[in-house]
DRENPAZA-648395 format. One line per 2 residues: their letters; for each residue y, z, x of C-alpha. Coordinates in Angstrom, 2 decimals, decimal comma, m for minus. Each point is the difference from the previous one (the first is absolute). Example, Ala and Ser with C-alpha at 12.3 -4.5 7.8 and 13.67 -1.06 7.14 Angstrom:
! residues 2
AS) m4,50/7,80/12,30  3,44/m0,66/1,37
END
This chain:
! residues 369
MS) m33,71/89,98/105,93  1,72/m1,51/m3,05
DA) m3,00/0,81/m2,16  0,12/3,66/0,93
RF) 3,77/0,13/m0,62  m0,36/m1,41/m3,49
MR) m2,98/2,24/m0,82  2,01/3,03/1,10
LA) 2,69/m1,02/m2,48  m2,64/m0,29/m2,74
LA) m1,28/3,44/0,86  3,57/1,43/m0,03
LG) 0,58/m1,50/m3,43  m3,23/1,50/m1,38
LR) 1,00/3,47/1,27  3,09/m0,08/m2,20
HL) m1,96/0,30/m3,21  m2,71/2,41/1,08
GR) m0,36/2,55/m2,76  1,46/m2,35/m2,63
TW) m2,65/m2,66/m0,64  m3,18/2,00/m0,82
PN) m2,66/m0,80/m1,14  0,70/m3,14/2,00
PS) 0,62/m0,06/3,76  3,53/m0,64/1,27
VG) m0,41/m3,39/1,66  2,67/m1,63/2,13
AV) 0,22/m3,78/0,24  2,17/m2,38/2,02
VV) 0,19/m3,79/m0,27  1,05/m1,80/3,22
AG) 0,78/m3,68/0,29  0,79/m2,28/2,98
PP) m1,68/m0,91/3,26  m0,86/2,55/2,74
GA) 3,18/1,15/1,70  2,15/m1,01/m2,96
ER) m1,54/2,08/m2,77  2,07/1,30/m2,81
IV) m0,74/2,58/m2,67  0,20/m1,62/m3,44
GQ) m1,49/2,71/m2,18  m0,75/3,72/0,04
GI) m1,79/2,13/m2,59  m1,43/3,46/m0,72
TA) m2,25/1,08/m2,77  2,34/1,18/m2,76
PG) 0,19/3,57/m1,29  m2,87/0,49/m2,42
GR) m2,18/m2,39/1,94  1,13/m3,38/m1,44
PH) 0,90/m2,60/0,99  m1,81/0,02/3,33
GE) 1,83/m0,64/3,23  m1,28/m3,52/0,55
PV) 1,39/m1,63/m3,18  3,30/1,78/0,53
AL) 0,30/m1,51/3,47  m1,13/m3,44/m1,20
AQ) 2,53/m0,03/m2,85  2,76/0,81/2,46
AG) m1,15/m2,78/2,31  m0,20/m2,56/m2,74
AA) m0,56/m3,55/1,26  0,32/1,18/3,59
AR) m3,48/1,60/m0,27  m1,69/m3,39/0,16
GA) m1,57/m0,32/3,46  1,13/3,55/0,96
TL) m1,89/3,06/1,32  m0,49/3,07/m2,18
YV) m0,38/3,34/1,77  m1,54/2,67/m2,23
TL) m1,09/3,57/0,75  m3,12/m0,10/m2,21
EP) m2,36/m2,71/m1,16  1,51/m1,83/m3,03
CS) m1,74/0,80/m3,22  m2,30/m2,60/m1,56
HH) m0,80/1,48/m3,38  1,70/m0,14/m3,36
GR) 1,53/3,32/m1,07  3,25/0,50/m1,85
TP) 1,42/m2,73/2,26  m1,56/m3,22/1,34
PC) m1,64/0,06/3,42  2,32/m0,12/2,99
TD) m2,27/m2,62/1,55  0,89/m2,40/m2,85
AI) 3,72/0,52/0,68  m0,43/m0,57/3,70
VA) m1,95/m3,26/m0,49  2,49/m1,24/m2,58
AG) 2,92/0,75/2,31  m1,43/m2,28/2,65
IA) m0,39/2,70/2,72  m1,68/m1,55/3,03
RV) m0,98/3,20/1,86  m0,68/3,61/m0,93
VS) m0,02/2,80/2,56  m1,53/3,08/m1,63
AI) m0,22/3,40/1,65  m3,12/1,38/m1,60
ED) m2,63/m0,79/m2,63  0,26/1,75/m3,36
PD) m3,04/2,22/m0,59  0,44/m0,32/m3,77
PR) m3,29/m1,56/m1,11  1,96/m2,36/m2,27
VA) 1,53/m1,45/3,19  m1,92/1,04/3,17
GR) 0,31/m3,31/1,91  0,13/m2,23/m3,13
GH) 3,76/m0,37/0,34  m0,22/m1,28/3,51
AQ) m2,98/m2,25/m0,95  1,87/m1,58/m2,89
LR) 3,00/m0,73/2,19  m2,21/m1,63/2,65
AA) m1,73/m2,02/m2,68  3,39/m1,34/m1,07
GI) 0,64/m1,26/3,53  2,24/2,81/1,08
AV) m0,35/1,39/3,58  m0,76/3,71/m0,16
ET) 0,23/2,46/2,87  m0,83/3,71/m0,38
GL) 0,18/3,17/2,06  3,57/m0,16/1,28
LA) 1,38/3,60/0,29  m3,04/1,13/m1,92
EE) 0,16/3,66/1,11  3,59/0,33/m1,24
AR) m0,87/m1,67/m3,27  m3,04/2,25/m0,57
RD) 2,23/3,04/0,54  2,56/m1,28/m2,50
HL) m2,66/m0,95/m2,53  m2,23/3,06/0,62
GH) 0,60/1,35/m3,53  m1,18/m3,23/m1,60
VT) m2,96/m0,23/2,31  m1,08/3,62/m0,49
RI) 0,27/m0,23/m3,77  m2,12/m3,16/m0,03
TQ) m2,63/1,06/2,53  m0,22/3,79/m0,61
GR) 1,27/0,43/m3,53  2,83/2,34/0,99
PT) 3,63/m0,21/1,24  0,78/0,38/3,65
VH) 1,27/3,49/0,91  2,88/0,65/2,41
LK) 0,12/3,74/0,72  3,28/1,56/1,14
LA) 0,09/3,47/1,55  2,90/1,87/1,66
RT) m0,68/2,80/2,45  1,81/2,28/2,37
QD) m0,40/m0,20/3,75  m2,67/2,69/m0,24
GF) m1,85/m1,82/m2,77  1,00/1,68/m3,28
AA) 0,93/m1,72/m3,27  1,37/3,09/m1,82
AS) 1,03/3,59/0,74  m1,95/2,99/m1,33
GP) 2,80/1,13/m2,32  1,38/m1,56/m3,16
ER) 2,93/m1,68/1,70  m0,47/m3,80/0,44
LR) m0,20/m1,05/3,63  2,27/m2,85/1,06
IT) m1,75/m1,94/2,75  1,46/m3,50/0,31
GA) 3,49/m1,44/0,25  1,95/m2,71/m1,83
VA) m1,41/m2,97/1,95  m3,63/0,96/m0,67
DG) 0,82/0,76/m3,63  1,38/m3,47/m0,34
AV) m3,18/m1,50/1,43  m2,05/1,95/m2,56
HL) 2,19/m1,34/m2,81  m0,54/m3,55/1,27
WR) m3,80/0,56/m0,04  0,38/1,16/m3,58
AH) 1,89/m3,16/m0,85  m2,86/m2,08/1,37
AD) m2,70/1,92/m1,86  m1,39/m0,62/m3,49
AI) m0,26/3,73/m0,60  0,57/3,39/1,67
LV) m2,95/2,44/m0,10  0,31/3,80/0,08
GI) m2,14/2,91/m1,05  0,97/2,66/m2,50
GT) 0,54/2,53/2,85  2,80/m2,10/1,46
AR) 1,42/m0,85/m3,43  0,30/3,70/m0,86
AD) 1,05/1,36/3,41  2,63/m2,67/0,85
DP) 0,98/m1,26/m3,48  0,67/m3,47/1,53
SL) 1,56/m3,03/m1,65  m2,02/m2,48/2,10
TV) 2,59/m2,73/m0,51  1,60/m2,46/2,44
RL) 3,43/1,37/0,93  1,26/m2,78/2,34
PG) 3,22/m1,80/m0,87  m0,75/m2,97/m2,27
LA) m3,75/0,73/m0,22  m0,14/2,58/m2,79
SR) m1,62/m2,63/m2,27  m2,85/m0,29/2,51
SP) m1,26/3,49/m0,83  m3,74/m0,44/m0,54
QR) m2,30/1,57/m2,53  m0,71/3,68/0,65
VV) m3,60/1,24/m0,19  m0,96/3,71/m0,09
LD) m3,54/1,27/0,41  m0,14/3,00/m2,36
SR) m3,51/1,13/m0,83  1,09/2,71/m2,53
LL) 3,32/m1,50/m1,24  2,17/2,64/1,59
LQ) 3,03/m2,30/0,35  2,92/1,78/m1,66
PS) 2,30/m1,66/m2,60  2,99/1,32/1,91
SV) m1,00/m1,86/3,21  2,09/m2,90/1,23
LV) m3,02/m2,34/m0,29  m0,35/0,73/m3,73
RT) 3,73/0,12/m0,76  0,45/m3,44/1,52
AH) m3,21/m1,62/m1,30  1,91/m2,24/m2,37
DV) 1,98/m1,42/2,92  m2,75/m0,34/2,66
PT) m3,61/m0,62/m1,17  m2,05/3,15/0,61
LV) m3,81/0,13/m0,25  m2,11/3,20/0,16
LT) m3,67/m0,37/0,86  m2,02/2,95/m1,31
TR) m3,56/0,94/m0,81  m1,88/m0,21/m3,27
GA) 0,06/3,82/m0,22  3,81/0,34/0,11
PA) 1,60/1,53/m3,09  0,71/m2,43/m2,80
HA) 3,13/1,79/m1,04  1,51/m0,36/3,49
KR) m0,83/m3,70/m0,09  1,77/m0,46/m3,32
ML) 3,03/1,95/1,21  0,42/m2,12/3,16
ES) m0,51/m3,22/m1,92  2,66/1,04/m2,52
LG) 2,47/0,23/2,90  m0,74/m3,50/1,31
VE) m2,75/0,77/2,56  m3,13/m2,12/m0,10
VT) m3,16/2,07/0,36  m3,38/m1,46/0,88
RV) m3,29/1,80/0,37  m2,35/m0,92/2,83
AE) m3,22/1,46/1,36  0,04/3,29/1,86
DG) m1,70/0,91/3,23  m2,46/2,85/0,60
RG) 2,83/2,50/0,29  1,54/m0,92/m3,31
QV) 2,88/m1,93/1,58  1,04/m3,59/m0,63
DL) m2,53/m2,18/1,79  2,08/m1,96/2,50
PA) m2,09/m3,18/0,08  0,02/m0,07/m3,79
AL) 3,75/0,57/m0,05  0,69/m2,87/2,37
AA) m2,37/m2,25/m1,88  1,93/0,78/m3,24
LA) 3,25/m0,94/1,80  m1,51/m3,26/1,23
ER) m1,08/m0,87/m3,54  3,62/0,25/m0,95
GL) 0,89/m2,51/2,68  1,48/2,40/2,57
TR) m0,64/m1,15/3,58  2,19/2,20/2,29
LC) 0,21/3,82/m0,13  2,31/2,17/2,04
SE) m1,50/3,47/0,11  2,53/2,81/0,47
GG) m2,17/2,73/m1,44  m0,06/2,38/2,97
PH) m2,76/1,30/2,28  m2,52/0,92/m2,66
LA) m0,01/m3,42/m1,68  0,13/m1,65/3,45
DA) m3,14/1,76/1,16  m1,76/m0,72/m3,27
LA) 0,79/m3,69/0,39  m1,24/0,19/3,59
RA) m3,24/1,71/m1,11  m0,58/m2,87/m2,46
DL) 0,93/m2,53/2,72  2,70/m1,56/m2,18
ID) 2,86/m0,20/2,47  0,93/m3,45/1,30
QC) 3,26/0,88/1,71  1,36/3,40/1,07
TL) 3,49/0,67/1,31  0,63/3,39/1,64
IT) 3,64/0,84/0,43  0,63/2,83/2,45
GP) 3,34/1,77/m0,21  1,80/1,52/2,96
GA) m0,29/3,65/m1,13  m2,85/2,49/0,19
LG) m1,02/2,57/m2,61  m0,86/2,59/2,60
PA) m2,40/2,95/0,07  0,25/0,61/m3,74
GG) m1,91/m3,20/m0,59  m0,63/m1,58/m3,39
LP) m2,00/m2,81/m1,59  m1,47/m2,36/2,56
AM) 0,96/m3,64/m0,64  m3,40/m1,37/1,08
GA) m3,28/1,26/m1,39  m3,36/m0,31/1,74
NL) m0,96/m3,22/m1,79  3,15/m1,91/0,78
RA) m0,01/1,29/3,58  m3,60/m1,26/0,38
LI) 1,00/m3,49/m1,17  2,67/m0,14/2,68
DT) m1,94/1,68/2,76  m3,07/m2,23/m0,46
GR) 2,15/m3,18/m0,13  m0,81/m0,81/m3,63
LR) 3,75/m0,11/m0,38  1,59/m1,59/3,05
PV) 3,67/0,20/1,04  1,80/m3,35/m0,41
LA) 3,67/0,88/0,02  2,16/2,78/1,45
RD) 3,75/0,17/m0,42  2,89/2,42/m0,07
LG) 1,82/0,54/m3,31  3,05/1,87/1,18
PD) m1,21/3,30/1,42  m3,44/m0,43/m1,62
RA) m3,05/m1,77/1,39  m2,14/m2,13/m2,32
VT) m3,49/m1,19/0,93  m1,85/m2,32/m2,35
YE) m3,79/m0,22/0,02  m2,18/m2,65/m1,67
RI) m3,60/m0,03/m1,05  m2,31/m1,97/2,26
P) m1,65/m2,74/m2,08
END
């Protein structure tokens, strides 16, 4: 049971820097010394913001000489290749670690089992697979970027009791309460970027920042899908582009003058391929984000973008938050389109967590591998 306890600590450490370490994964590491029943933690580490140093050398440096003969718990296979920093496997061997407990193998072809093999070749006992499901969930962005060439997508949708995301009129519909809003801001803080479509950007004029006490600096990059560059200079996203990085993905046919105008105001604009309807091609857009190193997207773009992502089968997690109120006979914009509903009804997205957030009910679904 001690192994699971220390691995849970490593996983909890890694969660702290989710959204801050891309393009590298946020790896948690714990060094434990002493005999069974008398273990003591002598070092803890997390991948630093920006991706370097990795969690393992941070934990080993904290442990110092106490690392010799100790056990290292790590949430992802230690790297074995030379990048901007030396391999973590070299640091582990040099520190005199006797045993490594690793949650999952790294799918990165530069590692992919080589890290574990190098440690075993150096005489270190290596055990893998402990709390693997939890580790895969935490490292899903890294895994998806490596294996599918795109970031992982967490879709968030709020709806009324009778299934609507917006009213028919111009007035903005308030669906969720303070507790649910706080949860959404925490998801933002753990994301590399927030994704919205131009419809949401124009209708809601959102700031898409983290507004939790002490976490304002964790506001992620903002990404807007805008096929014709309709984003207005007066919008909050444009006016705050110098404070929070803002990227607009558009098509090759978008007006050049609009591109220059947005760029002059601090917005980065990148052209990607368009689909058969002249809209930004979603797989191409996500591939472009992955090339930048982004691994985790929080999509808050509303029902239209949600259903487009579902149609392209690009949703890895979906959280539906149902408020206590109903819109009534007047109706409005349904929160779930046919494509998203089909993914849920057929079990392609399965429910894994349900909880109350104040008066609201949140259900999270995950893609079946």
